[in-house]
N, C-alpha and C positions, 0 to 999 in steps of 0.2 A: 504493500500500500504506500502511496506517495505520502511524504511527510512535508510537502510544500505548504507554507502558510499563506500563499497567495490566494486572493479571492477572485474567482473566475466570473461569478455573476453577482455583483454587488447589489443589484436591484432586487434580488431575491432575499436579501437580508431583512430580518424583522426590525421594525422601528421600536426603539426603546424610549418610553415617555421620559421627557426631561422638562425641567422648568426653563422658561425663556426669560433671561434677564433683559433689561431695557436695551433698545437699539442705541447705537452711537448717535449722539446729537448731530443734526445737520451741520451745525457750525464747525464741528470737528472733522468734517469731510471736505473742507475747503483747503486749497493749496497752501494759503498762508498759515493756517493752524497746523497743518501737517508738517510744514517746515519747522515751526517752533517746537513741535512735539519731538521730532527727531533730533533737533539741536540740543534739547534738554530733556532726555528720556526720563520717564518716571520709574519708580521702583515697581517692578512687575515680575510675574513668573509665568512662563508658558503653560497652558493647560495640557498641551500634548507635545512631549519631547520626541515622540517617535516610537515606532514598533520594531526598530532594528535590533533591539536587545533580545529578541526571541531566539537568536542564534549567536551566542557569545563566542568569541575567539576568531571570528572572520576578519579579514582585512577590510577596513572601512575606507572608502574612497571619498575625497572631498568633491563637492559639487556646489553649484550655485544656480539660482533661478532669478529672473527679473520679474518683479511684481509691477507691471506697467499700468500706471493710472493715467488714462488719456483724458485730456481736457475736451469736454463736449458742452454744448449749450445747456443741456439739462443736468450738468454736474459731471463729476469724475466717473469714469467707467473703467473697469478692469479688463485688460486684453488677455484672452486665454486662447490656448490652442487645443485642438483635438489631435492626438498622436495617431499615426498610421497603424493599421492593424498588424503589420508584419514585424514590428520592432520587438527586440528581445525583452526589454524592460518596459513595463507600464504601457503595453500596446493598447491602442484604442482609447486610452484614458484622456480626461481633460487635464491639462497641465499649464503651468507657466512656461514661457520660453526659458530654456536653461539646459544645463548638462554638466558633465564631468569637467573638473579643472584640468587644463593641459599644463605641461611643464613650463611653457613659455608665458603663461598667464602671470602677471605681476601681482595680482590680488584676486580675491573672489569677486570683487566688483568688475574686474576686467573679464573674468569668466562669464559673468551674467551679461555684460555688454556684448561680448563676442558671440555668445550663443544666441542672443536676441537678434543680432544682425544676421547670423547665418541661417537661423530658422525662419524668421518672418520679415527680415529686411529692415528692422528698425535701425535708424542711423544714430550713432552716439551723439551727434550734434543736436538731435531732437530730445535727448534724454537728460533730465535733471535728477541726479541721484539724491535721495533723501537720507537713506541709512539702512541699516540691517535690522532684521528681526532675529529671533533666537534660532539656533540650528534645529533641524529636524532630521532624525535618522530614519531612513526608510528600511523596509524589510528586504530590499534588494541591495543592502550594504552600502548605501550612500549617506554621507553626512552633508545635508543640504543647507546652505545659507540663503535665505530669501533676502534679496536686495530690492527695496521699494524705491520707485522712481516716478516722477511726473514725465509724461510724454506730451510734447507740444506739437499740435497739428500744424500743417497738414500731415497726415499719416499715410504714407505710400508704402504698402506692404508688398513684399516679394517672398513668397513662402518656399521653403525647401520641400518639394513634393515627396521626397523619400521619408522624411520624418513627420511632416505636418499634413494632416488630411483637411483641416479647416481651421479658420481663425474667427473668433467672435468676441463681442464685448458684453459685459454684464454691469449694470449700475452698481457702483460701490455701495450705495445706500441699501440695496437689496442684500448684498453679502454681509454687511455690517449690522444686520437686523437678525437676532437669534430666533425670531419667529420663523425664519426661513431656513434654519439649521435643523437637521435631523441627526439623531444618534441611532446607529444601527448595530445589530449584532448578528453574527453568523458562526456556525460551527465549522471548524477546519480540522484536518487530521492531527494538528498539534494543539488543539484546544479552541475555545471560543475567542473570536476576535471582535473588537468594537471599532467603529470608525464613524466619522461624521460625513454627512452628505448634504448638498445644497442644490437640489434640482431646480433648474431654471428654464423657463419657456419664454422666449421673447414675444411680447404681445403683438409686435409688428411683423413677426415672421409668418408669412402666408402658409407655410407648412406646419406651423406650431410644433416644431421639433423640440423635444425635451433634451436639455444638456444636463447630464447627470454628473455633477461635480462631486467628487468623493475622494477618500483616501488621503494621500499626502497633500494634495492641493487644498482640499477642504480643511485639513488640519492646520495648514499654514495660514489660511484665511481666518480660521477660528482663533489662532494665536494673534493675528493682526487685530481682530476684534478686542481681545484682551488688552493688547498694547494701547489701543486708542481709548478704551474705557477706563484704564487705570487712573 
């Protein structure tokens, strides 16, 4: 029997009832306030440090993702990607642009910027780095550092079709409202696993396609909520 802890069908996981704390105030979702928050971070602790500890003793590799907050007329929106189905790690999942740190990367911020340019064509000249969130260790043995940034339009994307199946945006206000967060549980060969999910359907999408944001991406967004709420 396989001992893999990976979750193949996250939508089949049962929803675990949780209390929903208040949403982040709209004033805290403005660029100016975010700049001030990252310049003088509060004392806070991540709710979810990761699930990579399920298999101790493995070599942990450094990685970084960019959390791109795009200026739009209706507020900041988070740019997310859908990974292609053939990838070895996190295939088909909703993710931030990012990946493993290369030897030539001078910092994890450099990793996030490089990966965002390679995957979706974001130009570093459009990106205003704000700061880091806490590390998140994945079950696939990556220690991921989320780098939060403002993205100044116009946004002209050029996706890497090998890694990226689609790109879309979700209002930051939706993701920073715990009423839109689900906690789910599922049995695996190595025991019960819990994870957060944030299903999103764009009301302007004619196909009404649900984007099932879950796993590491949802966990980092939940930690972002904790950071902004502290």
